[in-house]
mmCIF file of the N, C-alpha and C atoms, coordinates in Angstrom:
data_MODEL
# 
_entry.id   MODEL 
# 
loop_
_atom_site.group_PDB 
_atom_site.id 
_atom_site.type_symbol 
_atom_site.label_atom_id 
_atom_site.label_alt_id 
_atom_site.label_comp_id 
_atom_site.label_asym_id 
_atom_site.label_entity_id 
_atom_site.label_seq_id 
_atom_site.pdbx_PDB_ins_code 
_atom_site.Cartn_x 
_atom_site.Cartn_y 
_atom_site.Cartn_z 
_atom_site.occupancy 
_atom_site.B_iso_or_equiv 
_atom_site.pdbx_formal_charge 
_atom_site.auth_seq_id 
_atom_site.auth_comp_id 
_atom_site.auth_asym_id 
_atom_site.auth_atom_id 
_atom_site.pdbx_PDB_model_num 
ATOM 1   N N  . MET A 1 1  ? 10.118 -183.344 -39.038 1.00 0.00 ? 1  MET A N  1 
ATOM 2   C CA . MET A 1 1  ? 10.923 -183.504 -40.230 1.00 0.00 ? 1  MET A CA 1 
ATOM 3   C C  . MET A 1 1  ? 10.689 -184.910 -40.804 1.00 0.00 ? 1  MET A C  1 
ATOM 4   N N  . PRO A 1 2  ? 10.528 -185.025 -42.138 1.00 0.00 ? 2  PRO A N  1 
ATOM 5   C CA . PRO A 1 2  ? 10.253 -186.341 -42.716 1.00 0.00 ? 2  PRO A CA 1 
ATOM 6   C C  . PRO A 1 2  ? 11.478 -187.255 -42.679 1.00 0.00 ? 2  PRO A C  1 
ATOM 7   N N  . LYS A 1 3  ? 11.206 -188.539 -42.767 1.00 0.00 ? 3  LYS A N  1 
ATOM 8   C CA . LYS A 1 3  ? 12.295 -189.515 -42.783 1.00 0.00 ? 3  LYS A CA 1 
ATOM 9   C C  . LYS A 1 3  ? 13.059 -189.417 -44.097 1.00 0.00 ? 3  LYS A C  1 
ATOM 10  N N  . LEU A 1 4  ? 14.360 -189.724 -44.049 1.00 0.00 ? 4  LEU A N  1 
ATOM 11  C CA . LEU A 1 4  ? 15.155 -189.765 -45.267 1.00 0.00 ? 4  LEU A CA 1 
ATOM 12  C C  . LEU A 1 4  ? 14.927 -191.103 -45.962 1.00 0.00 ? 4  LEU A C  1 
ATOM 13  N N  . LYS A 1 5  ? 14.778 -191.037 -47.280 1.00 0.00 ? 5  LYS A N  1 
ATOM 14  C CA . LYS A 1 5  ? 14.618 -192.276 -48.040 1.00 0.00 ? 5  LYS A CA 1 
ATOM 15  C C  . LYS A 1 5  ? 15.986 -192.918 -48.255 1.00 0.00 ? 5  LYS A C  1 
ATOM 16  N N  . THR A 1 6  ? 15.999 -194.223 -48.350 1.00 0.00 ? 6  THR A N  1 
ATOM 17  C CA . THR A 1 6  ? 17.223 -194.972 -48.611 1.00 0.00 ? 6  THR A CA 1 
ATOM 18  C C  . THR A 1 6  ? 17.616 -194.780 -50.066 1.00 0.00 ? 6  THR A C  1 
ATOM 19  N N  . HIS A 1 7  ? 18.878 -194.434 -50.315 1.00 0.00 ? 7  HIS A N  1 
ATOM 20  C CA . HIS A 1 7  ? 19.388 -194.299 -51.677 1.00 0.00 ? 7  HIS A CA 1 
ATOM 21  C C  . HIS A 1 7  ? 19.747 -195.696 -52.180 1.00 0.00 ? 7  HIS A C  1 
ATOM 22  N N  . LYS A 1 8  ? 18.964 -196.205 -53.115 1.00 0.00 ? 8  LYS A N  1 
ATOM 23  C CA . LYS A 1 8  ? 19.081 -197.599 -53.531 1.00 0.00 ? 8  LYS A CA 1 
ATOM 24  C C  . LYS A 1 8  ? 20.410 -197.903 -54.217 1.00 0.00 ? 8  LYS A C  1 
ATOM 25  N N  . GLY A 1 9  ? 20.973 -196.936 -54.947 1.00 0.00 ? 9  GLY A N  1 
ATOM 26  C CA . GLY A 1 9  ? 22.265 -197.148 -55.588 1.00 0.00 ? 9  GLY A CA 1 
ATOM 27  C C  . GLY A 1 9  ? 23.374 -197.337 -54.574 1.00 0.00 ? 9  GLY A C  1 
ATOM 28  N N  . THR A 1 10 ? 23.286 -196.617 -53.459 1.00 0.00 ? 10 THR A N  1 
ATOM 29  C CA . THR A 1 10 ? 24.275 -196.754 -52.397 1.00 0.00 ? 10 THR A CA 1 
ATOM 30  C C  . THR A 1 10 ? 24.179 -198.116 -51.737 1.00 0.00 ? 10 THR A C  1 
ATOM 31  N N  . VAL A 1 11 ? 22.969 -198.575 -51.519 1.00 0.00 ? 11 VAL A N  1 
ATOM 32  C CA . VAL A 1 11 ? 22.773 -199.877 -50.878 1.00 0.00 ? 11 VAL A CA 1 
ATOM 33  C C  . VAL A 1 11 ? 23.318 -200.999 -51.757 1.00 0.00 ? 11 VAL A C  1 
ATOM 34  N N  . LYS A 1 12 ? 23.206 -200.843 -53.095 1.00 0.00 ? 12 LYS A N  1 
ATOM 35  C CA . LYS A 1 12 ? 23.704 -201.865 -54.002 1.00 0.00 ? 12 LYS A CA 1 
ATOM 36  C C  . LYS A 1 12 ? 25.221 -201.873 -54.096 1.00 0.00 ? 12 LYS A C  1 
ATOM 37  N N  . ARG A 1 13 ? 25.864 -200.716 -53.910 1.00 0.00 ? 13 ARG A N  1 
ATOM 38  C CA . ARG A 1 13 ? 27.301 -200.611 -54.100 1.00 0.00 ? 13 ARG A CA 1 
ATOM 39  C C  . ARG A 1 13 ? 28.115 -200.811 -52.826 1.00 0.00 ? 13 ARG A C  1 
ATOM 40  N N  . PHE A 1 14 ? 27.538 -200.533 -51.695 1.00 0.00 ? 14 PHE A N  1 
ATOM 41  C CA . PHE A 1 14 ? 28.267 -200.609 -50.425 1.00 0.00 ? 14 PHE A CA 1 
ATOM 42  C C  . PHE A 1 14 ? 27.534 -201.522 -49.458 1.00 0.00 ? 14 PHE A C  1 
ATOM 43  N N  . ARG A 1 15 ? 28.303 -202.089 -48.519 1.00 0.00 ? 15 ARG A N  1 
ATOM 44  C CA . ARG A 1 15 ? 27.729 -202.957 -47.499 1.00 0.00 ? 15 ARG A CA 1 
ATOM 45  C C  . ARG A 1 15 ? 28.287 -202.506 -46.164 1.00 0.00 ? 15 ARG A C  1 
ATOM 46  N N  . LEU A 1 16 ? 27.441 -202.419 -45.165 1.00 0.00 ? 16 LEU A N  1 
ATOM 47  C CA . LEU A 1 16 ? 27.880 -202.013 -43.837 1.00 0.00 ? 16 LEU A CA 1 
ATOM 48  C C  . LEU A 1 16 ? 28.016 -203.232 -42.948 1.00 0.00 ? 16 LEU A C  1 
ATOM 49  N N  . THR A 1 17 ? 29.142 -203.309 -42.235 1.00 0.00 ? 17 THR A N  1 
ATOM 50  C CA . THR A 1 17 ? 29.372 -204.436 -41.347 1.00 0.00 ? 17 THR A CA 1 
ATOM 51  C C  . THR A 1 17 ? 28.715 -204.168 -40.002 1.00 0.00 ? 17 THR A C  1 
ATOM 52  N N  . LYS A 1 18 ? 28.756 -205.163 -39.151 1.00 0.00 ? 18 LYS A N  1 
ATOM 53  C CA . LYS A 1 18 ? 28.161 -205.033 -37.818 1.00 0.00 ? 18 LYS A CA 1 
ATOM 54  C C  . LYS A 1 18 ? 28.866 -203.961 -36.992 1.00 0.00 ? 18 LYS A C  1 
ATOM 55  N N  . ASN A 1 19 ? 30.168 -203.802 -37.211 1.00 0.00 ? 19 ASN A N  1 
ATOM 56  C CA . ASN A 1 19 ? 30.948 -202.817 -36.456 1.00 0.00 ? 19 ASN A CA 1 
ATOM 57  C C  . ASN A 1 19 ? 30.922 -201.427 -37.073 1.00 0.00 ? 19 ASN A C  1 
ATOM 58  N N  . GLY A 1 20 ? 30.218 -201.253 -38.197 1.00 0.00 ? 20 GLY A N  1 
ATOM 59  C CA . GLY A 1 20 ? 30.079 -199.931 -38.796 1.00 0.00 ? 20 GLY A CA 1 
ATOM 60  C C  . GLY A 1 20 ? 31.052 -199.632 -39.915 1.00 0.00 ? 20 GLY A C  1 
ATOM 61  N N  . LYS A 1 21 ? 31.847 -200.615 -40.361 1.00 0.00 ? 21 LYS A N  1 
ATOM 62  C CA . LYS A 1 21 ? 32.744 -200.385 -41.489 1.00 0.00 ? 21 LYS A CA 1 
ATOM 63  C C  . LYS A 1 21 ? 31.940 -200.384 -42.778 1.00 0.00 ? 21 LYS A C  1 
ATOM 64  N N  . VAL A 1 22 ? 32.405 -199.602 -43.739 1.00 0.00 ? 22 VAL A N  1 
ATOM 65  C CA . VAL A 1 22 ? 31.768 -199.561 -45.052 1.00 0.00 ? 22 VAL A CA 1 
ATOM 66  C C  . VAL A 1 22 ? 32.629 -200.380 -45.998 1.00 0.00 ? 22 VAL A C  1 
ATOM 67  N N  . MET A 1 23 ? 32.055 -201.451 -46.552 1.00 0.00 ? 23 MET A N  1 
ATOM 68  C CA . MET A 1 23 ? 32.779 -202.332 -47.459 1.00 0.00 ? 23 MET A CA 1 
ATOM 69  C C  . MET A 1 23 ? 32.370 -202.019 -48.896 1.00 0.00 ? 23 MET A C  1 
ATOM 70  N N  . ARG A 1 24 ? 33.346 -202.080 -49.799 1.00 0.00 ? 24 ARG A N  1 
ATOM 71  C CA . ARG A 1 24 ? 33.095 -201.825 -51.218 1.00 0.00 ? 24 ARG A CA 1 
ATOM 72  C C  . ARG A 1 24 ? 33.836 -202.865 -52.038 1.00 0.00 ? 24 ARG A C  1 
ATOM 73  N N  . MET A 1 25 ? 33.395 -203.040 -53.277 1.00 0.00 ? 25 MET A N  1 
ATOM 74  C CA . MET A 1 25 ? 34.089 -203.943 -54.187 1.00 0.00 ? 25 MET A CA 1 
ATOM 75  C C  . MET A 1 25 ? 35.150 -203.154 -54.945 1.00 0.00 ? 25 MET A C  1 
ATOM 76  N N  . LYS A 1 26 ? 36.190 -203.835 -55.407 1.00 0.00 ? 26 LYS A N  1 
ATOM 77  C CA . LYS A 1 26 ? 37.270 -203.185 -56.147 1.00 0.00 ? 26 LYS A CA 1 
ATOM 78  C C  . LYS A 1 26 ? 36.818 -202.854 -57.561 1.00 0.00 ? 26 LYS A C  1 
ATOM 79  N N  . ALA A 1 27 ? 37.392 -201.790 -58.114 1.00 0.00 ? 27 ALA A N  1 
ATOM 80  C CA . ALA A 1 27 ? 37.068 -201.368 -59.477 1.00 0.00 ? 27 ALA A CA 1 
ATOM 81  C C  . ALA A 1 27 ? 37.862 -202.188 -60.485 1.00 0.00 ? 27 ALA A C  1 
ATOM 82  N N  . GLY A 1 28 ? 37.372 -202.251 -61.712 1.00 0.00 ? 28 GLY A N  1 
ATOM 83  C CA . GLY A 1 28 ? 38.098 -202.881 -62.802 1.00 0.00 ? 28 GLY A CA 1 
ATOM 84  C C  . GLY A 1 28 ? 37.807 -204.342 -62.997 1.00 0.00 ? 28 GLY A C  1 
ATOM 85  N N  . ARG A 1 29 ? 36.729 -204.844 -62.455 1.00 0.00 ? 29 ARG A N  1 
ATOM 86  C CA . ARG A 1 29 ? 36.478 -206.281 -62.530 1.00 0.00 ? 29 ARG A CA 1 
ATOM 87  C C  . ARG A 1 29 ? 35.473 -206.663 -63.602 1.00 0.00 ? 29 ARG A C  1 
ATOM 88  N N  . THR A 1 30 ? 34.889 -205.714 -64.307 1.00 0.00 ? 30 THR A N  1 
ATOM 89  C CA . THR A 1 30 ? 33.759 -206.040 -65.165 1.00 0.00 ? 30 THR A CA 1 
ATOM 90  C C  . THR A 1 30 ? 34.129 -206.414 -66.590 1.00 0.00 ? 30 THR A C  1 
ATOM 91  N N  . HIS A 1 31 ? 35.223 -205.883 -67.131 1.00 0.00 ? 31 HIS A N  1 
ATOM 92  C CA . HIS A 1 31 ? 35.543 -206.198 -68.521 1.00 0.00 ? 31 HIS A CA 1 
ATOM 93  C C  . HIS A 1 31 ? 37.052 -206.355 -68.687 1.00 0.00 ? 31 HIS A C  1 
ATOM 94  N N  . LEU A 1 32 ? 37.448 -206.943 -69.814 1.00 0.00 ? 32 LEU A N  1 
ATOM 95  C CA . LEU A 1 32 ? 38.860 -207.209 -70.143 1.00 0.00 ? 32 LEU A CA 1 
ATOM 96  C C  . LEU A 1 32 ? 39.522 -208.088 -69.088 1.00 0.00 ? 32 LEU A C  1 
ATOM 97  N N  . ARG A 1 33 ? 38.791 -209.087 -68.620 1.00 0.00 ? 33 ARG A N  1 
ATOM 98  C CA . ARG A 1 33 ? 39.328 -209.931 -67.555 1.00 0.00 ? 33 ARG A CA 1 
ATOM 99  C C  . ARG A 1 33 ? 40.214 -211.057 -68.074 1.00 0.00 ? 33 ARG A C  1 
ATOM 100 N N  . ARG A 1 34 ? 40.152 -211.356 -69.380 1.00 0.00 ? 34 ARG A N  1 
ATOM 101 C CA . ARG A 1 34 ? 40.961 -212.459 -69.915 1.00 0.00 ? 34 ARG A CA 1 
ATOM 102 C C  . ARG A 1 34 ? 42.445 -212.150 -69.848 1.00 0.00 ? 34 ARG A C  1 
ATOM 103 N N  . LYS A 1 35 ? 42.799 -210.894 -70.055 1.00 0.00 ? 35 LYS A N  1 
ATOM 104 C CA . LYS A 1 35 ? 44.215 -210.543 -70.082 1.00 0.00 ? 35 LYS A CA 1 
ATOM 105 C C  . LYS A 1 35 ? 44.797 -210.328 -68.681 1.00 0.00 ? 35 LYS A C  1 
ATOM 106 N N  . LYS A 1 36 ? 43.954 -210.280 -67.676 1.00 0.00 ? 36 LYS A N  1 
ATOM 107 C CA . LYS A 1 36 ? 44.433 -210.116 -66.304 1.00 0.00 ? 36 LYS A CA 1 
ATOM 108 C C  . LYS A 1 36 ? 44.763 -211.490 -65.717 1.00 0.00 ? 36 LYS A C  1 
ATOM 109 N N  . GLY A 1 37 ? 45.690 -211.528 -64.805 1.00 0.00 ? 37 GLY A N  1 
ATOM 110 C CA . GLY A 1 37 ? 46.106 -212.790 -64.212 1.00 0.00 ? 37 GLY A CA 1 
ATOM 111 C C  . GLY A 1 37 ? 45.032 -213.394 -63.329 1.00 0.00 ? 37 GLY A C  1 
ATOM 112 N N  . SER A 1 38 ? 45.163 -214.683 -63.059 1.00 0.00 ? 38 SER A N  1 
ATOM 113 C CA . SER A 1 38 ? 44.148 -215.375 -62.275 1.00 0.00 ? 38 SER A CA 1 
ATOM 114 C C  . SER A 1 38 ? 44.140 -214.885 -60.835 1.00 0.00 ? 38 SER A C  1 
ATOM 115 N N  . SER A 1 39 ? 45.318 -214.549 -60.285 1.00 0.00 ? 39 SER A N  1 
ATOM 116 C CA . SER A 1 39 ? 45.340 -214.053 -58.906 1.00 0.00 ? 39 SER A CA 1 
ATOM 117 C C  . SER A 1 39 ? 44.698 -212.679 -58.812 1.00 0.00 ? 39 SER A C  1 
ATOM 118 N N  . LYS A 1 40 ? 44.890 -211.847 -59.830 1.00 0.00 ? 40 LYS A N  1 
ATOM 119 C CA . LYS A 1 40 ? 44.260 -210.528 -59.845 1.00 0.00 ? 40 LYS A CA 1 
ATOM 120 C C  . LYS A 1 40 ? 42.742 -210.668 -59.947 1.00 0.00 ? 40 LYS A C  1 
ATOM 121 N N  . ASN A 1 41 ? 42.288 -211.599 -60.793 1.00 0.00 ? 41 ASN A N  1 
ATOM 122 C CA . ASN A 1 41 ? 40.850 -211.813 -60.937 1.00 0.00 ? 41 ASN A CA 1 
ATOM 123 C C  . ASN A 1 41 ? 40.233 -212.349 -59.651 1.00 0.00 ? 41 ASN A C  1 
ATOM 124 N N  . SER A 1 42 ? 40.953 -213.180 -58.921 1.00 0.00 ? 42 SER A N  1 
ATOM 125 C CA . SER A 1 42 ? 40.396 -213.688 -57.669 1.00 0.00 ? 42 SER A CA 1 
ATOM 126 C C  . SER A 1 42 ? 40.380 -212.595 -56.606 1.00 0.00 ? 42 SER A C  1 
ATOM 127 N N  . ASP A 1 43 ? 41.307 -211.637 -56.679 1.00 0.00 ? 43 ASP A N  1 
ATOM 128 C CA . ASP A 1 43 ? 41.304 -210.509 -55.737 1.00 0.00 ? 43 ASP A CA 1 
ATOM 129 C C  . ASP A 1 43 ? 40.081 -209.621 -55.923 1.00 0.00 ? 43 ASP A C  1 
ATOM 130 N N  . PHE A 1 44 ? 39.541 -209.567 -57.152 1.00 0.00 ? 44 PHE A N  1 
ATOM 131 C CA . PHE A 1 44 ? 38.367 -208.741 -57.413 1.00 0.00 ? 44 PHE A CA 1 
ATOM 132 C C  . PHE A 1 44 ? 37.129 -209.253 -56.690 1.00 0.00 ? 44 PHE A C  1 
ATOM 133 N N  . ARG A 1 45 ? 37.119 -210.526 -56.286 1.00 0.00 ? 45 ARG A N  1 
ATOM 134 C CA . ARG A 1 45 ? 35.932 -211.107 -55.665 1.00 0.00 ? 45 ARG A CA 1 
ATOM 135 C C  . ARG A 1 45 ? 35.720 -210.666 -54.228 1.00 0.00 ? 45 ARG A C  1 
ATOM 136 N N  . HIS A 1 46 ? 36.741 -210.129 -53.585 1.00 0.00 ? 46 HIS A N  1 
ATOM 137 C CA . HIS A 1 46 ? 36.656 -209.817 -52.165 1.00 0.00 ? 46 HIS A CA 1 
ATOM 138 C C  . HIS A 1 46 ? 36.408 -208.329 -51.943 1.00 0.00 ? 46 HIS A C  1 
ATOM 139 N N  . ALA A 1 47 ? 35.535 -208.033 -51.010 1.00 0.00 ? 47 ALA A N  1 
ATOM 140 C CA . ALA A 1 47 ? 35.256 -206.645 -50.660 1.00 0.00 ? 47 ALA A CA 1 
ATOM 141 C C  . ALA A 1 47 ? 36.362 -206.110 -49.765 1.00 0.00 ? 47 ALA A C  1 
ATOM 142 N N  . VAL A 1 48 ? 36.620 -204.808 -49.889 1.00 0.00 ? 48 VAL A N  1 
ATOM 143 C CA . VAL A 1 48 ? 37.639 -204.159 -49.068 1.00 0.00 ? 48 VAL A CA 1 
ATOM 144 C C  . VAL A 1 48 ? 36.979 -203.006 -48.321 1.00 0.00 ? 48 VAL A C  1 
ATOM 145 N N  . PRO A 1 49 ? 37.497 -202.658 -47.143 1.00 0.00 ? 49 PRO A N  1 
ATOM 146 C CA . PRO A 1 49 ? 36.904 -201.540 -46.418 1.00 0.00 ? 49 PRO A CA 1 
ATOM 147 C C  . PRO A 1 49 ? 37.246 -200.211 -47.073 1.00 0.00 ? 49 PRO A C  1 
ATOM 148 N N  . SER A 1 50 ? 36.284 -199.322 -47.125 1.00 0.00 ? 50 SER A N  1 
ATOM 149 C CA . SER A 1 50 ? 36.505 -197.981 -47.637 1.00 0.00 ? 50 SER A CA 1 
ATOM 150 C C  . SER A 1 50 ? 37.091 -197.140 -46.512 1.00 0.00 ? 50 SER A C  1 
ATOM 151 N N  . THR A 1 51 ? 38.221 -196.492 -46.776 1.00 0.00 ? 51 THR A N  1 
ATOM 152 C CA . THR A 1 51 ? 38.929 -195.781 -45.714 1.00 0.00 ? 51 THR A CA 1 
ATOM 153 C C  . THR A 1 51 ? 38.768 -194.268 -45.784 1.00 0.00 ? 51 THR A C  1 
ATOM 154 N N  . VAL A 1 52 ? 38.197 -193.733 -46.850 1.00 0.00 ? 52 VAL A N  1 
ATOM 155 C CA . VAL A 1 52 ? 38.025 -192.290 -46.976 1.00 0.00 ? 52 VAL A CA 1 
ATOM 156 C C  . VAL A 1 52 ? 36.889 -191.851 -46.059 1.00 0.00 ? 52 VAL A C  1 
ATOM 157 N N  . LYS A 1 53 ? 37.208 -191.017 -45.076 1.00 0.00 ? 53 LYS A N  1 
ATOM 158 C CA . LYS A 1 53 ? 36.226 -190.673 -44.038 1.00 0.00 ? 53 LYS A CA 1 
ATOM 159 C C  . LYS A 1 53 ? 35.011 -189.955 -44.595 1.00 0.00 ? 53 LYS A C  1 
ATOM 160 N N  . SER A 1 54 ? 35.214 -189.083 -45.602 1.00 0.00 ? 54 SER A N  1 
ATOM 161 C CA . SER A 1 54 ? 34.079 -188.346 -46.155 1.00 0.00 ? 54 SER A CA 1 
ATOM 162 C C  . SER A 1 54 ? 33.115 -189.288 -46.882 1.00 0.00 ? 54 SER A C  1 
ATOM 163 N N  . ILE A 1 55 ? 33.656 -190.299 -47.558 1.00 0.00 ? 55 ILE A N  1 
ATOM 164 C CA . ILE A 1 55 ? 32.799 -191.262 -48.260 1.00 0.00 ? 55 ILE A CA 1 
ATOM 165 C C  . ILE A 1 55 ? 32.046 -192.126 -47.262 1.00 0.00 ? 55 ILE A C  1 
ATOM 166 N N  . VAL A 1 56 ? 32.726 -192.545 -46.205 1.00 0.00 ? 56 VAL A N  1 
ATOM 167 C CA . VAL A 1 56 ? 32.085 -193.383 -45.186 1.00 0.00 ? 56 VAL A CA 1 
ATOM 168 C C  . VAL A 1 56 ? 30.910 -192.647 -44.561 1.00 0.00 ? 56 VAL A C  1 
ATOM 169 N N  . LYS A 1 57 ? 31.109 -191.380 -44.242 1.00 0.00 ? 57 LYS A N  1 
ATOM 170 C CA . LYS A 1 57 ? 30.045 -190.583 -43.628 1.00 0.00 ? 57 LYS A CA 1 
ATOM 171 C C  . LYS A 1 57 ? 28.853 -190.430 -44.580 1.00 0.00 ? 57 LYS A C  1 
ATOM 172 N N  . THR A 1 58 ? 29.148 -190.145 -45.847 1.00 0.00 ? 58 THR A N  1 
ATOM 173 C CA . THR A 1 58 ? 28.089 -189.962 -46.839 1.00 0.00 ? 58 THR A CA 1 
ATOM 174 C C  . THR A 1 58 ? 27.314 -191.252 -47.071 1.00 0.00 ? 58 THR A C  1 
ATOM 175 N N  . VAL A 1 59 ? 28.027 -192.369 -47.136 1.00 0.00 ? 59 VAL A N  1 
ATOM 176 C CA . VAL A 1 59 ? 27.368 -193.664 -47.382 1.00 0.00 ? 59 VAL A CA 1 
ATOM 177 C C  . VAL A 1 59 ? 26.437 -194.005 -46.233 1.00 0.00 ? 59 VAL A C  1 
ATOM 178 N N  . LYS A 1 60 ? 26.868 -193.756 -45.006 1.00 0.00 ? 60 LYS A N  1 
ATOM 179 C CA . LYS A 1 60 ? 26.027 -194.082 -43.851 1.00 0.00 ? 60 LYS A CA 1 
ATOM 180 C C  . LYS A 1 60 ? 24.750 -193.248 -43.847 1.00 0.00 ? 60 LYS A C  1 
ATOM 181 N N  . VAL A 1 61 ? 24.841 -191.987 -44.290 1.00 0.00 ? 61 VAL A N  1 
ATOM 182 C CA . VAL A 1 61 ? 23.646 -191.143 -44.336 1.00 0.00 ? 61 VAL A CA 1 
ATOM 183 C C  . VAL A 1 61 ? 22.726 -191.601 -45.463 1.00 0.00 ? 61 VAL A C  1 
ATOM 184 N N  . MET A 1 62 ? 23.310 -191.889 -46.640 1.00 0.00 ? 62 MET A N  1 
ATOM 185 C CA . MET A 1 62 ? 22.496 -192.251 -47.796 1.00 0.00 ? 62 MET A CA 1 
ATOM 186 C C  . MET A 1 62 ? 21.890 -193.641 -47.670 1.00 0.00 ? 62 MET A C  1 
ATOM 187 N N  . ALA A 1 63 ? 22.562 -194.530 -46.934 1.00 0.00 ? 63 ALA A N  1 
ATOM 188 C CA . ALA A 1 63 ? 22.014 -195.874 -46.762 1.00 0.00 ? 63 ALA A CA 1 
ATOM 189 C C  . ALA A 1 63 ? 20.782 -195.847 -45.867 1.00 0.00 ? 63 ALA A C  1 
ATOM 190 N N  . GLY A 1 64 ? 20.695 -194.877 -44.980 1.00 0.00 ? 64 GLY A N  1 
ATOM 191 C CA . GLY A 1 64 ? 19.507 -194.685 -44.164 1.00 0.00 ? 64 GLY A CA 1 
ATOM 192 C C  . GLY A 1 64 ? 19.171 -195.880 -43.307 1.00 0.00 ? 64 GLY A C  1 
ATOM 193 N N  . SER A 1 65 ? 17.964 -196.390 -43.464 1.00 0.00 ? 65 SER A N  1 
ATOM 194 C CA . SER A 1 65 ? 17.503 -197.489 -42.628 1.00 0.00 ? 65 SER A CA 1 
ATOM 195 C C  . SER A 1 65 ? 18.217 -198.792 -42.959 1.00 0.00 ? 65 SER A C  1 
ATOM 196 N N  . ALA A 1 66 ? 18.803 -198.888 -44.147 1.00 0.00 ? 66 ALA A N  1 
ATOM 197 C CA . ALA A 1 66 ? 19.532 -200.099 -44.523 1.00 0.00 ? 66 ALA A CA 1 
ATOM 198 C C  . ALA A 1 66 ? 20.838 -200.213 -43.740 1.00 0.00 ? 66 ALA A C  1 
ATOM 199 N N  . ALA A 1 67 ? 21.300 -199.097 -43.170 1.00 0.00 ? 67 ALA A N  1 
ATOM 200 C CA . ALA A 1 67 ? 22.558 -199.108 -42.420 1.00 0.00 ? 67 ALA A CA 1 
ATOM 201 C C  . ALA A 1 67 ? 22.381 -199.678 -41.025 1.00 0.00 ? 67 ALA A C  1 
ATOM 202 N N  . LYS A 1 68 ? 21.158 -199.801 -40.563 1.00 0.00 ? 68 LYS A N  1 
ATOM 203 C CA . LYS A 1 68 ? 20.923 -200.255 -39.182 1.00 0.00 ? 68 LYS A CA 1 
ATOM 204 C C  . LYS A 1 68 ? 20.726 -201.744 -39.108 1.00 0.00 ? 68 LYS A C  1 
# 
């Protein structure tokens, strides 16, 4: 069976930690940032773990060799 190719969009959007957690950035940070508070804007800079099990499983498969 051939090797699975790495899905490049997944690699750009998600990051896998050493312990296997899938980290993602929060939504809503790209536009209309002037009207949002400074604390909210600083919260957008930090990645959060993705907790949906189906998404975590899919991301690990699609990331392929980048997940290792």
